[in-house]
C-alpha positions, 0 to 999 in steps of 0.5 A, a space after each residue: 498507737 500504730 498497729 506495728 507497736 500494738 503487734 509487738 506488744 501483743 507478741 511480748 505479752 503472749 510469749 511472757 504469758 506462755 512462759 509464766 504458765 509453763 513455769 507454774 504448771 509445767 507441760 500441762 500449762 503448755 497444753 492449756 496455752 495451745 488450747 487458748 491460742 488455737 481458739 482465739 487465733 481462729 477468731 482473730 484471723 477474721 480481722 484484716 489489718 495493715 501491718 508494716 505497709 501490707 495487708 495481713 490477718 490477725 491471729 499470727 502471733 497466737 498461732 505462732 506461739 502454738 509452734 513455740 509450745 510444741 517446740 518446748 514440749 519436743 525439746 523438754 518432754 519428747 515427741 509423744 508429748 508434743 504430738 499430744 499438745 497438737 491433738 489437744 488443740 485439734 479437739 479444742 477447735 472442733 469442740 468450739 466450732 460445734 458448740 458455737 454453731 449450736 449457739 447460733 441456732 438459738 432465737 435471740 431475745 427481743 432486747 438482744 443486740 449482740 447476736 448479729 455480731 456473733 452470727 457474723 463472726 461464727 457463721 464464717 467460722 466453719 470454713 476458717 476452722 476447716 482451713 485451720 484444722 487441715 493446715 494445723 494438723 499437717 503443719 504441726 505434725 510436720 514441725 514435731 517430726 522435723 524438730 526431732 530429726 534435726 535434734 538427732 542430727 545435731 546431737 541436741 545442739 543448735 536449739 535456735 536452728 531447730 526452733 527457727 528452721 522447723 517453725 519457718 518451714 512448717 509455717 509455710 506449709 500452714 500458710 499455703 493450706 490455710 489461705 487457699 481453703 479459707 480465703 480463696 474466692 473471698 477476696 480479689 486475687 491481688 488481695 489474696 496473694 498479698 494476704 498469703 505472702 504477708 501472713 507467712 512473712 509475719 509468721 516468720 517474724 514471730 518464729 524469729 522473735 520467739 527464739 529467746 523464749 525457747 532458751 528461757 523455757 529450757 532453763 525454767 524447769 528441770 522436770 
């Protein structure tokens, strides 16, 4: 199965799962979705793949769905609840990083075979997490701030504009900050630039794809 088809399938599954957990649990479900997505996307981002003929990192779909969650929170419950979701993700990522660094200190048993793989993934994680936390907090708070400015200016109309403009702008901020902290000096310059540009392009595509789902979310619950 080609990577592009897998990517599209993952996006659909992720967005449907997010709407499902929102339908069942309301805004609490969105908080859980943010926590799960921020942890998993920071693991997936270490995998480099070919998508649409260019080099890109994984994790963009899950990370993009965090913006969808905060936009739903902003639209349905207000700025305070959206910011609360942002900080849930922040603390989840910090806690995961600390716990996994402690876990790596344990001496593996003689029969252990998975420890080298964990070491390879999570020993790189602190740099990725530093990049992710910095980019995440700045871009997400910017997203919530801009969303409500546009909501006030449009008098609550044009949800598609708020969703896309805020996410695409915030994702640009996020991509630049994240790539420079996480990958500068790790890859050759040409690969680094390609990852930066394609990372943003793919995040842009995710923002475009999630537009119908925020309209569905607005109708799912009346609380």
